[in-house]
N, C-alpha and C positions, 0 to 999 in steps of 0.2 A: 302697702302694695298699690301700684298704679291702678287707677279706676278705668273701667270701660266707659268711654264717653257716650252720653245720651245724645244721639244724633237728631238733628232737626229733620222733619219729614220732607223739607224742601231742599235739603242740601244734596250735592252730587253723591256723597257717600251713602245717604239714606236711600236714594234712588237705586244705587247699585245693590245695596243689601236687600231692598224689596224685590228687585229682579231675581236675586239669588234665592230669596225665600219662596218666591212663586215657582221656581223651577223644581223639578223632581230631584230631591236631594238623595244622595247615597245613604242607605240605612246606617244610622249611627251619627250622621252629621246633624248638628243643631245650630240654629241661628240664636246666638246668645246676646245680641244687642236689641234693646227694646225699641221696636219700630211698629208703626201701624196700630198704635193704641194698646199694645200688649202690656200687661201689668209687669212691673219689675221690682226688684229689690232696691229700695231707696238708697241703701248704703253704697252700693257699687254699680247701680243702674244695669244689672244683669237681668235679662228677661227671665221670668219664672216659668220653668218647664218641669211638669205640665202646668198649665194655667189653672189656678184654683177657682172654685166657684164662690158664690156669695153666701153659701150655707155655713153657719158657724160649726156645724157638725161634720163638715168635710175634714178628713184627717189632715189635709195640707194646711188647714186653718186652725188646728188645735194649738193650744198654748204650749209654751216650752215645758211647763210642768207635766202636762199629759203626754207629750212626746217623750219626755225623759222617763216617765213611769213605764211606758210601752217598751222602750229600748232596754231599760234596766231589767224588766221582767223577762224579756227575750234573752238577755244576757245570762240571767240566772238559769233559765231553761237550758241554754247551751252548756253552761258549766256543769249543772247537775246531771245532764245526760251524757256528756263526754267523759267525765271522770270515771264512772263505773264501767263505761264501755271500752275505753282505750287505756286502762291503767293496770292491766294484769301482768305486764311483762316481768316485773320483779318477782312475781309469784310463781314463775315457771318451775323452779325446783320443788316448791311446795305441791303444786298440782301433779308433777311427775311422780312424786312419792304418794300423794293422796289417792290418785286414780290408778297408779301403776301403769302409766302410759309413757310413750316415747316423746322425745322433743318435738317430733313432727306432729304428733297428735295434739300436744298442748299448743303448738303454734296455730293449729287449726281453730282454736278457740278465739284467737284474735282475727285470723284470716277471714272466717265466715262473717264476723261482725263488720269488718271493713268492706267486704263485698256488698252487704246489705245496706250499709251507710250510703253507698252510691246509687245502687240500682233501685232501691225502694222509692227514690224520688220520681220515678216514672209513675208512681201512684200518688205520692204526696203533692206534687205540683198540680195535676188535674183536680185533686180533691180540694185544695185550698182555693182554686179558681171557681169550682162549682159550688161547694158548700160553705166556703169562707175560711179565713185564716184562723179564727178563734176556735171553732169546733175541731178543725184538723189538728191544731196544736194541743188542745186539751186531750184528744184521743191519744195522741202520741205520748203525752205526759203520763197518761194512765198506763199505757203499755210499758213505759220506762219503770214506773213504780212496781208493776207486776214482775218485770224482769229482775229488779233488784231483790225482791222478796224471794223469787225462784232461785237466784244465784246464792242467796244466803242460806237456803234450806236444801239445796241439791245434795243428794247422797251418792250419786254415781256420775261417771263421765258423760254418759248419754244424756242424763237429765241436765247437767250443767251446760252441755252443748246446746240443748234446746233453749235454755235460758239465755244463752248468748245470741241465738238467732232472734229471739224476741227483743233483746236489748238493741241489736242493730236495727231492727225494724222501727222501734220507737224513736231512737236517737237520730234516725236519718233526717228528721225534720230540721235539725240544726244545720244541715248542709244546704238548705234552700229557702225555708220560710223566712229566716232572718233577713236575707237580702230582699225578698219580696216586700216585707213589712217596711224596711228602710225606703224602698221605692214608693210605697204608699203614702208615707208621711213627710218625706223630705224632697226638696227640689233637686234637679239634676246637678246644679253646681255645688250642692252640699254633700252629695252622697259619698264621695271619696273619703271625706273627713269622718262621717258617721259610720261607714262600713269599717274603716280602719281603726280609728280611735276616737270615741265619742267624748266631746268636750275635753280634749287633750288627755291628760293623765288622771283626771279626777273621777271620771266614770268610765264605763266600758262599752265598747262597740262589739259587733258580732265577731269579727276576726280576733279581737283581743281576748274575748271570753273563750272562743273555741281553742285557741292555741295555749292560753294559760291553763285551761282545763286539761289539755293534752299533756302539758309539761309538768303541771303540779300533781296530777293524778297519781303517777307512779311513785312520786315522793311520799304521798300520803299512804297509798296502799302497801308499799313495802314496809314502812315503819309500823303500821297497824298490824299487819300480818305477822311480823317478827315478834312483836311484843304481846299481842293478844291472839287474834285469829283472823283469817281472811274473811270469815263469816261476819265478824263485827264490822269490817270495812263496808260490806254490802248492806248491813242493817243501818249504818250511818247514812249511806247513800239513799236508803229508803226514806229515812226521816227528811232528808233534804228535798227529795222529790215530792213528798207530801206537802211540805211548806210551799214549794213552787206552784203546785196545783192550786192551792188556796189563793196565792198571789195572782195567778193567771185569771181566776174566776172574778176577782174584784178589781184588778188594775190592768187587764188586757182586753180592751174593747175590740170589736171588729174594725179592721182598717181597710177592708175591700170597698172600693167605690168605683162605679162606672164613670169614666171620663167622658162618656158620650152624653151625659146629662147637660141641661142648659147651664151655661157658665154663670147665669144670674138667676137663680131660682126665685120665683115670685115677681120677676120683672118681665113685663110683656110690652111689645111695641104695638100700639093700636093705630087705627086710621086717624084718630083725633090728634095724635102726636106726630110731630115732624121727625126727621131723621136724627136730630140731635137731642131728642127727648124720649122718655120712656114712662110708662105708667106702672107704678108700684102699688100692689095690693097690700094695704096695711093690715095689722092684726085686728082692727075694728071692722074690717070689711070695706072701708072706704078706699077710693083710689086717688092718687095724686100724681101730678106730672113733675118729673125732675129732669135736670139736664145731665148730659154725659159726664161732666166734671163731678157732679154730685154723686153719680153712681160710682165713679172711680174712688171718691173719698169714702163712700160707704164700704167699698171693697177693702180699702186699706185699713179701715177701722176694724173689720172682722178678722183680717189676716193676723194670726198669732194670738188671738184672744178667744178662739172657739173652744169647745169641749165636746166629748162624745155624748150622744143622745142615749136615752134609756134603751131604745131598741138595739143599739150597737152593743149592749151588754147581754143580749139574749144568747142563749146557748145555740139555738138553731136560727140561722139566717136564711133569707129567701134564696132559693136555688137559682143560680144563673143559668137559664135555659140556653143562652147562646154559648156558654162554656161547654155544655154537654156536646154541642156539635163540633167543638174543637179538640175533643179528647184524642182523636186519632192524630191531630196535628202535634199535640204535646208528646206523643210517642215517637213520631217520625221526624219531627223538626231537628232534634239534636243530631240524628244521624245525617240529615241533609246538610246542616250548616257546618258540620265537622270538617267538611272539605273546603270551606272558605279558608283562604290562606291565614287570615288573622285569627280565626277561631281555632284552626288546627295548631297554629303556633302557641296560642294561649293555653290550649288543652295540654300540649306537650310540656310547656313550661310549668304549668301547675302540677301535672302528673309526675314530672321528674322530681319536683320539690317534695311532693307528698310521698313518693316512693322512698326518697332519702330518709324522711322522718319515720316512715313505717319500718324501714330496715333497721334504724336505730332502736325503735320500740320493740321489735321482735327479737333482735340479736343481742341486745345489751345484757340480758340476764345470762344466756349461755356464754357470752364472751367474758363478762366481768366476774361471774361466779366460779369460773375455772381458773386453774393456775396460769400465770403467777399471781393473779389478783386475789382470788378466793374471797370475793365480796359476799356479804350476807344480803338477804333480800332488802333490808333497810338501806344498806350501802349502795346497792344497785339503784334504788330509788333516788338516793341523794345525788347520784351522777347527773340527774336531770336538772339540777340547779343551773348548770351551764346553759341549757336550753332556755330556762326562764330568763336569765340575764339578757341573752341575745334577743329573745322574743319580745321582752318589754321594750327594749330600745328600737327594734325594727318596727313593731306595730305602732309605737308612739310617733314615729317619724314618717312612715310610708304613706298614710292617708293624706295628711296636710301637705307633705312634699309633692305628692301626685297632683293634688288640687292646684298648688302654686304653679307648678310647671305647666299644667294644662291651661291655666288661666292666662299666664304670660303668652303662651303660644296663640291663644284665642285672640288676645288683643292685637298681636302682630298680624293676625289673619282677618282683621277688620270685623271681629265679632262672630266669625263662623268657627264653630268648634268641631274638630274631627277626632274620632276615637283614638287614632294613632298618636295624638299629641301627648298621651300619657307614657308612651314607650320610652322616651328619653329619661324619665324619672326612675326607670328600672336599672339603669347603668350601674350605680354604686352597689346595689344589692346583688346583681349578677356577679360582680367581682368578688364580693364577700363570700357568696355561696361557693364559687369555684375554689377559693382559698380554703374554706372550711372543709370541703369534701376531700381535698388533697391532704390536708393536715391530719384528718382523722382516719385516713386509710392506712391500715397496718403495713409496715415495711416488710 
């Protein structure tokens, strides 16, 4: 890939970029060329956004190992919460017989869960900002394991419906916290790759885990319910949730960090130092003067070699008092920005795709178990292998492809990145979706 050129501060291009950087930029616009002393990625000279601090415990400075552990644990949480929550479609005939309920009543078991998956984030997002990501995720994981036990032991339709409400509440964290954590530990130019497919096909990103859980869950639930019992399926999910809670306790530190902190902790400018020098307080308590290039070298040594502190593994983190004041904003901002054209378009695009998947999830069992197909619960589940194949390909390609297209457009725009630069990368996927919807529509 062609590199973004590091521009001299005295060149005409640098002057132009600096003038643009000083202007009021439209929200979402970022200056991606390293100018005015901003720290950058040495590999491609892209400015690091947000700018990391010099604290080795800053999540942006964590080593690849720790970032991988965080993402893998998040991915496991997504899979273990999605599978029991959105995998009961093949069990529709079993539940209709078990509870002596209509198809509409059984569909409500999925519908109420889906509603909670979305709307509980009005509570999840403020909670993770105020109390921290770690405690919020652990509470949701505990709700998930409780829901699995309840679903495995429910003896009536009403009890099972209550368990489904609890399941939707706990699992709602996978709709939002995953993306928040990716933003905490990765830079702007990396996020498409890690949200879509983390380290290509070798490990898992949030979207990969979410949709693979959604696609694989019905395959597992249908086979287990037909051969043993649907209760065994939920007991197995309980065990998986328990292991995930243990992993979160030991390998998921707090990733929340205020970016308003000093970009160079421990470094202060004193009257004794000139503009090009700074005083660093050493661990022994002595002070020494270093030049700006030395500070920059110190910064680059820390970048990618840090690790979480002991305090970041605490269950309870300091409460963010400023976040308390923004709770109302968290509630009303989604409604306000919904009417921005790009937000409205993205919401409709995501909603239509989600509705298509939800329609398949709810209607596959009534459609395939009836004549002329007469599928068993296991066979209804196996029909989801088609979604797995398409999902693996799409999720492996979408993130890196989006980053590539956006990066090329940024270079043509002299280092200024606009959010709409990713739109062109959607073209092939839109065509495939339209064809798929037409093909699977009954004649």
